[in-house]
N, C-alpha and C positions, 0 to 999 in steps of 0.2 A: 905044581906051583913052584915058582922060582923063589930063590932066597931074597930077591929084591922086593918082595911084597911087603907092604907096610903092615905094622901090627894094627889090630882093630882099635878105633878111636872110641874111648869110653864116653867122651863128651857128646857124641852124636846120639846117644840113646835117650834116656829119660831127661826131661827138663826139670830143673830145680823148682821148688815151690815159689821162689821169688820171681822166676822167669814166667811161671804160669800166671801169677798175679799181674805182672807187668803186661803180659800179652792180653789178659782179660781187660785190664784198664785201658790199654791201647785200642782194643776192639770196641769197647764201650764209648771211648772218645770219638772213634771213627763214626760209629752209629749216631752219636750226638751231633757231630759236624754234618753228616749227611742229612739228618733231619732239619738242622738249621739251614743248610743249603737249599733243601727242598722248599722250606718255608719262605726263604728269601726269593727264590725263583717264582714261587706262587705270587708273592707280593709284587714283584717286578712285572709279572704278566698282568696282574689286576691294575697296577698303575698305568701300564702302557695302554690297556684297554680304556681306562678312564680318561687318559690323555687324548686318545683318538676320538672318544665320544665327545669330549669337550671341544676339540678342534672342529668336528663335524657340526656340533651345535652352534659354535661361533660362526662358522661359514654360512650356515643356514640363516642365523640372525642377521649377519652382514648382508646377505642377499635380500632378505625381507626388508631390512632397513633401507637399502638403496632402492628397492622396488616401491616401497610404500612410504618413504620419507616425506614425499610431497602430498600425501593424502590429506593431512589436516589443512595444509595451505589450499589444496584444491577444493576442500569443503568450504573454506572461506570464500573462494572465488565464485562458488555457486550462487551465493547471495548477491555478488556483484552482477553476475549474469542475469539473475532474476530482476534486479533493479533496472538493468539496461533494457531488458525485454519489456518491462512496464513502460519505460520511457519511449520505446519504439511503438508500443501500442497506442500511446497518446499522439504520436506524430501523425500529421495529416497524410492521407493516402495520396498516391501519385495521381495527378490530374485533378485533384480536389482543390477548390479555392482555399488559400491559407488565410486564416484570420489571426488576430493578435492573441486571442485566448489559446489557440492551438499551439502557436509558437512559444508562448509563455509556459504552457504545460510541458512541452518538449524540453525546453531549456531547464526547467526545474527538475525534470527526470534525469537529464544528463548530469546536472550538478549533484544530485543525490547519488548517482552512480559513481562519480568521481570521489565523493566523500566516503562511500562504502568501500571503494577500492583502496583509498589511502588508509582507512582504518584497518582493513584486512592486512595490508602490507606492514603497517606498524605493529600489529599484534604478532607478526612473525619476525620482528626485528629489522625490517627493511625501512630505512629512514631516507627521506627526501633531502637533497642538498640544493638549497637555493641561496648561494653565497653573496648576494648583492651587498656591497659595503665591506666585505671581508677582504683581508689580504690574500692575494693570489697564492694558491698552494698547488704546485704541479702534481702533487699526489692525489688531490681531490678534484682539481679543475683542469679543463682543457681550454686553452686560450684560442679563440677562433679569430680574434681581431684585437687591435689596440686602438684606442680613440681617446681624444681629450674629453674629459667629463668635468664640468664645473662642480666644485664642491667635493670631488672624489680625488684623494691623493694618488699620485702615480704608484702603480704596482698593486692597486686595490681593484676589486671587481666592480665595474660600473653597471653592468647589465648581465642578466642570465639569459642566454639564447635557448638553452635546454637544461632543465634541472637534472641533477645526477642522483644516484641512489647508492647507499652503503648498507651492508648487513654486518653488524658487529664492527670489526675494524677493517673489513674487506670492502673495497670499492666494487660495486656491481657495474656502475656506469659513471664516468666522470662528468661533472657539470660542464657544459659548453658555455664559456663566458667571454665577455668583452672586457678587456683590462684597460683601466684608465692610464693615460699618459700624463694626467694632471692638467690643471689650468683650463683655459677656455680654448675653443676651437679657433684657429686662425681664419680670418675671412678669406673665402676663395678669391683668387686673382681672376680678373676677367679673362674669359677664354680658356681658363685652366681646365684640364681634363682630370676627372676623378676616376681612378681605377676601382671598379666595384667587383672585380673578379675574385677577390679574396673571399 
């Protein structure tokens, strides 16, 4: 051995009692933290699984809702179809002489069908727009023409060409209307040509 060797270090041997206690407390704390970490990991895995199950359930419910949302409305329309079928049963067969009683029965059946349909639509929040006499509203009405209308102020609906429908605040179909220009119609000049292409 050379003389450059270091003397033995007495500190590397035995640990003092305080160091043993600190080491034991540190190991206990590590075990405690590892247990807490394991518990948190387990909770995270459970929450992730629960979240995935909730997402799948929501997707399934959304698909079912879009697939079957119209089911109750379709059920309502079945009664309309039944009423219409009864009206057609009353209608005279092709080639058979038509009498007033048969026509009256058919008209009554068609009117019942229309009432049943209107009732079914209303129960599902669909409302008819028939705006005669109301101020023209481009959000609800579609002007197909303007014409003078006695007793109806300019800018108001003089006639409904086709009723519209709304569901809640949403327009399903705008009412097609003729808007009054006010006053009386001027008498046509002799030989004047009237453009009816509008």
